[in-house]
VOMIPA-941031 format. One line per 5 residues: number of its first residue (from 1); their letters; for each residue x, y, z of C-alpha. Coordinates in nm, 4 decimals. Each point is the difference from the previous one (the first is absolute). Layout:
NUM = A = X/Y/Z  ...
This chain:
1 = XXXXX = 3.0250/10.7479/12.6761  -0.2760/-0.1085/-0.2359  0.1944/-0.2247/-0.2395  0.2267/-0.1908/0.2394  -0.0725/-0.3240/-0.1863
6 = XXXXX = 0.1777/0.1292/-0.3126  0.3146/0.1309/0.1736  0.3140/-0.1771/0.1073  0.0755/-0.0789/0.3623  0.2814/0.2564/-0.0041
11 = XXXXX = -0.2368/0.2755/-0.1152  -0.2451/-0.0801/0.2769  0.2743/-0.0071/0.2648  0.1204/0.3430/-0.1200  -0.3536/0.1385/-0.0016
16 = XXXXX = -0.0544/-0.0994/0.3625  0.3585/0.0932/0.1029  0.0707/-0.3403/0.1487  0.2280/-0.2982/-0.0463  -0.0679/-0.3655/-0.0567
21 = XXXXX = 0.1965/-0.1028/0.3087  -0.1407/0.2482/0.2546  -0.3505/0.0747/-0.1243  -0.1840/0.3106/0.1146  0.1028/0.1909/0.3105
26 = XXXXX = -0.2433/0.0434/0.2874  -0.0416/0.3651/-0.0977  -0.0878/-0.0931/-0.3611  -0.2442/-0.2621/0.1226  -0.1709/0.2553/0.2247
31 = XXXXX = -0.0315/0.2543/-0.2830  -0.1333/-0.2571/-0.2463  -0.2350/-0.1440/0.2605  -0.1501/0.3443/0.0631  -0.0292/0.0689/-0.3726
36 = XXXXX = -0.1380/-0.3345/-0.1211  -0.1217/-0.1797/0.3122  0.0350/-0.3689/0.0788  0.0293/-0.2529/-0.2803  -0.3381/-0.1606/0.0552
41 = XXXXX = -0.3328/-0.0280/-0.1737  -0.3028/0.1714/0.1484  -0.2446/-0.2420/0.1642  -0.2767/-0.1195/-0.2279  -0.3495/0.1178/0.0718
46 = XXXXX = -0.1973/-0.3052/0.1061  -0.3529/-0.0466/-0.1292  -0.2814/-0.1239/0.2218  -0.1243/-0.3538/-0.0647  -0.3438/0.1144/-0.1186
51 = XXXXX = 0.1612/0.2173/-0.2697  0.2124/-0.2910/-0.1215  -0.3137/-0.2165/-0.0270  -0.1930/0.2687/-0.1893  0.2883/0.0550/-0.2422
56 = XXXXX = -0.0375/-0.3617/-0.1114  -0.3381/0.0877/-0.1503  0.1393/0.2740/-0.2260  0.0845/-0.2437/-0.2796  -0.2431/-0.0261/-0.2914
61 = XXXXX = 0.0101/-0.3810/-0.0055  -0.0911/-0.0159/0.3695  -0.2968/0.2316/-0.0612  -0.1174/-0.2191/-0.2901  0.0286/-0.3145/0.2132
66 = XXXXX = -0.1911/0.1639/0.2867  -0.2752/0.1050/-0.2420  -0.0207/-0.3549/-0.1393  -0.0137/-0.1442/0.3524  -0.2766/0.2431/0.0960
71 = XXXXX = -0.2057/-0.0857/-0.3089  0.0501/-0.3708/0.0662  -0.1001/0.0353/0.3658  -0.3123/0.2019/-0.0833  -0.1071/-0.2431/-0.2724
76 = XXXXX = 0.0298/-0.2955/0.2407  -0.1795/0.1665/0.2918  -0.2796/0.1593/-0.2056  -0.1786/-0.2709/-0.2024  -0.1829/0.2547/-0.2157
81 = XXXXX = 0.3337/0.1400/-0.1217  0.1493/-0.3381/-0.0797  0.1426/-0.0563/-0.3450  -0.1211/-0.3594/-0.0007  -0.2937/-0.0989/-0.2174
């Protein structure tokens, strides 16, 4: 049932051939379990730590700041490239 959210409780109980008091029978549970599987989310794929660190450098602002830091470092360590007069 795709649109269960828009139906009444009575319609849903009729669709699944069940009652509010008794719920699903063991046979119905077995059939639905085979058809749809367990009601659980698949486990998330974990990323290695090095990939998480590298992903932090994908932002444009981070790249600009790294470039500025590199230029600043080079200008301080190489006197001939200094911007000072």
